[in-house]
C-alpha positions in Angstrom: -28.6 46.4 23.1 -28.8 42.7 22.8 -31.0 41.0 20.0 -34.4 39.5 21.2 -34.3 35.8 21.9 -36.0 34.6 18.9 -33.7 36.6 16.2 -30.7 35.1 18.5 -32.0 31.6 17.9 -32.9 32.2 14.3 -29.3 33.4 13.6 -27.9 30.3 15.7 -29.8 27.9 13.5 -29.0 29.9 10.3 -25.1 29.6 11.4 -25.2 26.0 12.4 -26.8 24.9 9.4 -24.7 26.4 7.1 -21.6 25.4 8.7 -23.1 21.9 7.9 -24.6 22.4 4.7 -21.1 21.5 2.8 -20.9 18.0 4.5 -22.6 15.2 2.2 -23.4 11.9 2.9 -20.7 9.8 1.4 -20.6 5.9 0.6 -17.2 3.8 -0.9 -19.3 3.0 -4.0 -19.8 6.8 -4.8 -18.4 10.1 -5.6 -19.9 13.4 -5.2 -19.1 16.4 -7.0 -20.3 20.2 -6.2 -20.7 21.4 -9.9 -21.7 25.1 -9.4 -25.2 25.0 -7.1 -25.6 21.3 -8.2 -24.2 18.0 -6.7 -23.2 15.5 -9.1 -23.1 11.9 -8.1 -20.9 8.9 -9.9 -21.3 5.4 -9.3 -18.0 4.1 -9.0 -16.0 0.7 -8.6 -12.5 1.0 -6.3 -9.3 0.3 -7.7 -7.1 0.8 -4.2 -4.3 -1.9 -4.8 -1.5 -2.6 -7.2 -3.1 -5.0 -8.9 -6.7 -3.2 -9.6 -5.0 0.1 -10.8 -2.7 -1.9 -13.3 -5.9 -3.5 -14.5 -8.1 -0.8 -14.3 -10.8 -0.4 -17.0 -8.9 -2.6 -19.5 -10.9 -5.0 -21.5 -14.1 -3.4 -21.1 -16.5 -2.7 -24.0 -18.8 -0.2 -22.3 -19.0 2.0 -19.5 -22.5 3.0 -18.6 -23.5 6.8 -17.6 -22.9 8.2 -14.3 -20.5 4.9 -13.5 -16.6 4.9 -13.6 -13.4 3.8 -12.0 -12.0 5.4 -8.6 -8.0 5.0 -8.6 -6.9 5.5 -4.8 -3.4 6.1 -4.0 -2.4 6.0 -0.2 -0.5 9.3 -0.4 -0.4 12.1 -3.2 1.9 11.6 -6.0 2.8 12.1 -9.5 0.9 10.0 -11.7 0.5 8.9 -15.6 -1.8 7.0 -17.3 -2.4 5.3 -20.5 -5.2 3.7 -22.4 -3.3 0.1 -23.1 -6.2 -2.6 -24.0 -8.5 0.3 -23.2 -11.4 -0.1 -25.7 -13.5 2.8 -24.7 -12.9 6.6 -24.7 -12.4 7.9 -21.2 -12.4 11.3 -19.5 -9.6 11.2 -16.6 -10.6 13.4 -13.8 -7.2 14.0 -11.8 -7.8 15.2 -8.0 -5.5 16.2 -5.1 -5.7 15.3 -1.6 -8.4 17.4 -0.8 -10.5 15.9 -3.5 -10.5 19.2 -5.6 -10.5 18.5 -9.3 -6.7 19.6 -10.6 -7.1 18.4 -14.2 -9.3 16.6 -16.8 -7.9 14.9 -19.8 -11.0 14.4 -21.8 -11.7 11.8 -24.7 -8.5 9.5 -24.1 -8.1 7.7 -27.3 -8.8 3.9 -26.8 -5.6 1.8 -27.1 -3.4 4.8 -27.3 -0.1 4.0 -25.1 1.0 7.8 -25.0 1.6 8.8 -21.3 -1.6 10.9 -20.0 0.1 13.2 -17.2 -2.0 13.8 -14.0 -1.3 17.6 -14.3 -1.2 20.3 -16.6 2.1 21.9 -17.7 3.4 24.3 -15.0 1.2 23.0 -12.2 2.9 23.8 -8.7 1.3 20.8 -6.8 1.4 18.3 -9.5 0.5 15.4 -6.9 -2.6 13.5 -7.1 -4.4 11.2 -4.6 -7.3 10.2 -6.6 -8.3 9.6 -10.2 -11.6 9.0 -11.8 -11.9 7.6 -15.1 -15.4 7.7 -16.4 -16.8 7.5 -20.3 -15.9 10.1 -23.1 -17.8 13.2 -22.7 -19.0 12.4 -19.3 -17.3 15.3 -18.0 -18.5 17.8 -19.9 -22.1 16.6 -19.5 -21.9 16.3 -16.0 -20.6 19.8 -15.8 -17.2 18.9 -14.1 -14.5 21.7 -14.1 -11.2 22.3 -12.7 -11.4 23.6 -9.0 -14.7 21.7 -8.2 -14.4 19.6 -4.9 -15.4 16.1 -4.9 -16.5 13.9 -1.6 -15.5 10.5 -0.8 -14.9 8.9 2.4 -11.7 7.8 1.5 -10.3 11.3 1.2 -8.8 12.7 4.4 -11.8 14.6 5.9 -9.9 16.8 7.8 -8.3 18.2 4.6 -11.4 17.4 2.0 -12.7 20.6 0.3 -16.0 18.7 0.4 -16.2 16.6 3.6 -18.5 13.8 4.7 -20.6 14.0 7.4 
């Protein structure tokens, strides 16, 4: 026996809404993380060429809460960062090509030139597509953790764990 039309229409509406619930409205100047039941938005400057990535947040004396710099590579690669000429502590959020947080380096020490790898030891997929630098302690304050997805329009939307819609 088929369900009545009202029940069928309600189920269809629920399924359509659920299918699009994971898509978020994206802009180039923000990243959005799914942190548990919450969505966390961070305003970003984009560094997507060699010169911008080399400069990064060097020589800055402050970084407001909920802001950062998003480093974007054309394709996933092994990465390593340092804090040369960087005067503020930073949290570095390393993301794979689907926009999933794979590694977080918390409170990188200002001016330290020790390499900061983009992958934890033993990570079978150490390539990173994007790196977000935010103020030291912000990752914990915002509730960011390994495994959470991030939305941004520069991710390949066919691969994105949290697609823009």
